N, C-alpha and C positions, 0 to 999 in steps of 0.2 A: 296332822303329819309336822313336826318339827322341821325348821328351815334346812338343817343338813340334809332330813332324807327328801325333800321337795328339789334342794340342787342335785345328790347326786342320782336319784329316780330319771327326774329330766337329762342333768347329763347324760346318763348311760342309756338312756334309748335314743338321742340326740349322735351320737355318735354311732350307735350298729345300726342307724339309718347310713351317715354317712359312710362307713363299712359297707353296708351292701352297696348304694349306690353306685361305689367305686369299684368294688368286685363285680358287678352286673356291665359297668362302663370300660375299666381299664382292662379286662381279659381279655380283650380282645389283642393286648398288644401280645398276648403267649399265642395265642390258637386260634385266630381269626384267621393268618393263611394258611394253615395246616386245616382248618374246614374246609376252605375257600380252594384248595388243591385238592381234594378229596382223600387227604393221608389220613387224617380220621372224623371219623363219626363227630356229630354234637355232644353224643351219650360221650362218648370216648374223650372228648377232651374234654368236656364237666370234669369228667373222671380226674383225671390227669391231672388238669390244671386244680381242682378240688386241692389236693392231697398238696400237691408241689407249693401254692401260694399259700396253703394254711403254714406248714412246714418252716416256709422261710420266714413267714409273718410272726411266729410266735418264738422259733430260736435265735434268728439274727437281727431284728426290726428296732431292739432299741439306739443302738447310736443316733440312727436317721429321727426316731421320734424326738430325741432327747434338742440333737441340733436344731428341729421344726420345731418345736417349742420355747428356745431362747434368742431367735436369728431375726427376726423378722420384725417385730417390736422391743421396747427400752422396757424389760419388765419393773426395772427402779425407779421408771419414774411413775407407777401403781403404786409404789413402797409405803406410800402413807393411806391407801384407797383399795386393798387387797378384794374389793366386793363387787369394785367398777371391772380387776382383772376379773376376777371370775365371774361375772356379765356379759365380760366382752368374746370370753373363750365361748359360753351358751351361744353367744349372738353369732358366730365363729361356724358352729356346728349345724345352728337353722341354715343358715346362708350356704353356704356350701354346699351342704345335702340337698338342699332346693334347689339348684342348680342344676348338678350332677344328674340328680335324680326327672329333671326335663328334658334333658340333655341326652339321658339313656332311653328315655319316649320315643324322644326323637330320631333314636337310633344312629346320634352322634359322639364318634370319639371325643370326649373334650380332656383337658391337662387335671388329674385332682388337686397337682401339687397348684396349680393355677390361681384353683378355687377358694382353695384355703389360705394360701398369699393371700391373696384380692378381698378375703373377707377379714385376715388379720388388720390388712393396713386402712380397711373401711372402717372397724370398730374406734383403732388406734387414733387416725386421725381427730373422728369426731369426738372421743374422750380427754385426750391429751395433747391435740394438734399435733404438725407436721413432721416435730422434732423426735416424734416417739415411734419412728418410721422409719428402721435402718434404708436410708435410699438408695443406699451402694448395689444389698441383697437386692431391691427393684429391679435396680438398672443392669443386671446381669440376669436376671430370670429376663428381662424385656431381648436385650441382644439376644439369648440364648435361644430365646425362642422364634429369634424370626432366622435365625442360621443354622442350628440344627436338623431340620426337615429339609433345607436345602443341600448342607453336608452329604446327608444320608442318600436321598437320592441320586447324588451323584457317585459317591460308594457302589449303591445298589447298579446302579447303572451301566455302572465299568465293572463290575464283579460278572455280574449275571451277562454283559455283549462277550464278554472272555471268555464264559465257561460255555456259551453257546457258541461260539466259533468252531474252539479247540476241542471240547468232549461233542454237544448233541449232535451238532451239524459237522463231525470230520467223518470223513468216506470211512475210516475202520474205527469205530464207536468202539469197538469192546475191546481192542486194544488202546485206546484213550483213559477208558473206565480202569483197568491195568494200570497206569501210568498216573493217572493223578487222583486218586480214590485214598492211597494213602495219605498224601500233602490235603485235599480235601477237608480228610477228615481230624486233618493236626489243627488245621487253621479254624475249624467251628471250635476242637476244644480247648486250645490257647486262645482265642478272643475271651469265650466266655468263663473261659477260666481265669480271666484277665477281671474281667467285667464281674464277675462275680469274688473274687480275691478280695476285695477290700471290706466286702460284709465280715467276713473269718481274721477282721487285722487285729482282733487281741483273741483272739486262739492258740495259743500256741500248744501245739502237740507235741514239743521237743523245746524243752528250758531251755539247755543251753546254746537253741543257735537264734540270734535277733531277728525281730521281724519279719523283716526285706528279705532279709534269706530262708525265712522258713514260708514266704510266700511265692519266691520266687522258685521253690523249691517242688514245692506246689504246683505250682502251673507248668514246669518240666517236667514232672511225673503223669499228669493228666497229658500232655501232649504224647508221651511215649506211648501212653497206652491209648493214646485214639490213632496213633500209626498203626500199631500192632491188628486193634479194628481196623480199622478202614483197608489194612493187606488182607484179615480175612475174608471182608466183602469184594474181594474185586475179583475172584474169580469168579473168571468170563462163564464158566459153566451153568454157573448159577443165577445169570441176569436171564436165561429163559425159564425157569423153574414154573413150577404150570399155579405154586400158589400164588403170583402176581400178579394180579388185574390189572392193564397198560388201562388207563385213562385216556378218554374219548380224544383221538388226535395229539395224542403224546410220544414221546420219543421211544424208543426201548430201553434208554437208560433211566428215564422218570422214576418206572417204581426203585430204583438203586436211591436218589435222591431224596424220595419219601423215608427212605432210612434216618437221614442226614436232617429230617425236620423236624421229625417225633423229637429224635435229641435237643435240635437247637430252638422248640417251641419248650420241652421241660425246663432246660435251662433258663430262659427266659421268665417263666412261670415261677419261678424259685425264687429268682432276684426282685422280680416284681413283688413278690407276697412279701420281701424282706424289707426290703427300700418304701414300698407307698403304702403299709398298712402304718407307718407311722402319720399323713395326711390325716387320718382318722380319728386317729387316737391320741394326739400328743394333745389334742386344746381338753381331751379327757384329763390327762393325766397332770394337768396346771391345776384344773378343776380342783380335784381329790387332793392334789398338797395344799391349794389352799383352807376347800374346806377341815384337813387336816392337821394346820399348825394355825389357821385365821392369819396366814402372814403369806408375802408373795415370796414365791420362790429363788431364792438368790444363787444357788452351787446347783453342778447335776440333778437332774433329776430321776428318780430310780424309778423303775416303771415297773409294777405291782404286775405280777405273772396273769395273773385273769385277767388284766384287761387287756394283754398281749393275746389273751385266748378268746376275748370278746372280740375284739379284732379281727382273728382268725375266722372263728364260726362266722361273722357277721360276712367277713370277704367272699366264704365259699355260698354260703346262703344264697347272696344279688348274685354271683356269679349263675346257681343255681335257675334259681324263678330267672331273672331276669337279663342273662349277658348272650340270649341268641339276639335280640336285636340290631347290637354296634357290632359281635360277629359279624354279622349279615351284612353289615355294610362295610369295613374293614376287608371283611373275607372275598365278598363276592359284587362289590357294588363296583368298584375304582378301578381293577381292573382282574382279567381272566389269568389263574395262576396254577398252573404245575406244580409240584416238590420241585424245580428247580430253581423256578424264582421263587418259590416260599421262601428256600434257603436260601438266597442270596439278600433277599430283602431281611430275614432275620438277620444272619450275618453282619449286615448292613451297621441294622437299627443295635447290634451289642456296639457294634467299631466304634457307633459315631460317640453313645454314649460314653463308654471308654476312654476315646481323645475328652469328651468334656470335660467328664469327671477328673483327669487329669489335671485341666489347665483350670479347674477349680466353678467352671461354669454349670448353673443349677439344670438340669433339663429335665421335659418331658420326653417318656417314653411313649407314648402317645402320638404327638408330634414326629416324632421320629420315624416312628413308623410307617404310618401315612404318608412320610416324604419321599422312604422307598421302596413306597407302591408305586407313589410316582413314578420314582427313578425306572422302574420293572415297564410300567407303561409306554416310557417314549422310546422306551427298547421295541417293543410289542407294540405299536401303536397300530394295528389292526386290531387287540387286542382291550382296547380301554373302553371302558361300558361306561362312565359319563363324567362329563366334567361338572355337569352339575351338583353331582355328588359333590366334587372334589370342590366346590364352592361352596356348599353348602357347611362341610367340613371348615374349609380358611373359616367363613362366618365365625362358624360358631368358636372357634382358635380366638380370633379377635375381638368378641364378645365376653369372654370366659371372665377376663382378671377384669373390667369394666361393671361387666352385673356380678362380679363376686362384692365386687368391693361396696357396690347401691347396696345388696342387702344386707352383708357388713353393717356396714352405718345404720338402713331402716330398722334390722332386726334391733341391735344394739339399741335404737335410741328408744323402742318400744318395750323391750326388756327393762331397760332403765328407768321409764316415766309408769312404767307399772309397779317393778318390783327394787328399785333405787331407793 
């Protein structure tokens, strides 16, 4: 086998493993709360998440891939040694895949973004020194890592306390449902529309309009549809439908919140696939660019369709085979969930991610969602399951970047000594 074939096969296998591990771990971002609140069965969640994660990954992940592949390390410093960058990106795939897989087997939700970034920083430091690392990007990552779970927890606690006070425990819950339902549906779709809209920033259905105007129209249209949908769901007579089974100890209105939660989980699954698949395939894109041109890519990378398909297939395969472990931790071991609390947690997660993105801070959806669940648990103090679980999750967060950095460095040194 020639050198091209060896590196190509090795890189594809390692990228598939990273995407597989990410699907097994990060799927809890979108479906863990829906399973924990028993709105969806595990099989239903896997099917919905699989379809939407794949669609988001294949259709809208190219921009994220390009950004991740070029922002952390200064590729220009490897212009005279493309083989070094190639080996480094192989080391990144090896190191990040190993750590995400270990965390998944332990049932701990970790950030695949942090694992990839840590591995890139580790190999870059060993290969070209500290000057090759974008210190500003790493600083923003660390700041966002600390602040985003705290912010999402506050938003989730306030939102759930409001819903519980004014809707769930109100003496006239059916009347309150009629009043709140259209606005809750509007809030849901507008927030998630704003989260997903950046994915479509280059998709201009009406060429005569500017992209910002187009985006606002899309969000406004989604809000109008949600308002009408909410009005169709607010009929008090339908609240006692025999087709809705109340959860043990749940409020009469909880089944209706289950509808909102299915929608919110679907939005998160699509957005997650569109954004996070880049973590797995960005190094692969760089590797194939080097293999084809025998030079370090200095312009915007073109992501081949087959690589997008590879990432999409791998992420749903990992989700289907190993997704149960982390879903159980997020959905069941942090706090006891009902559809209303699960809906609030996901809405708070989306709002936090939107705010952070607007400020230019990279955040981890895993971290933000766990912060939201902790916020919910502080409102429902009697339903907090395990502070030990929360402590284990925080420990995994704190260890992800240094472990990935170390693994990236070690993997690069080994590969360089063997193949350099």
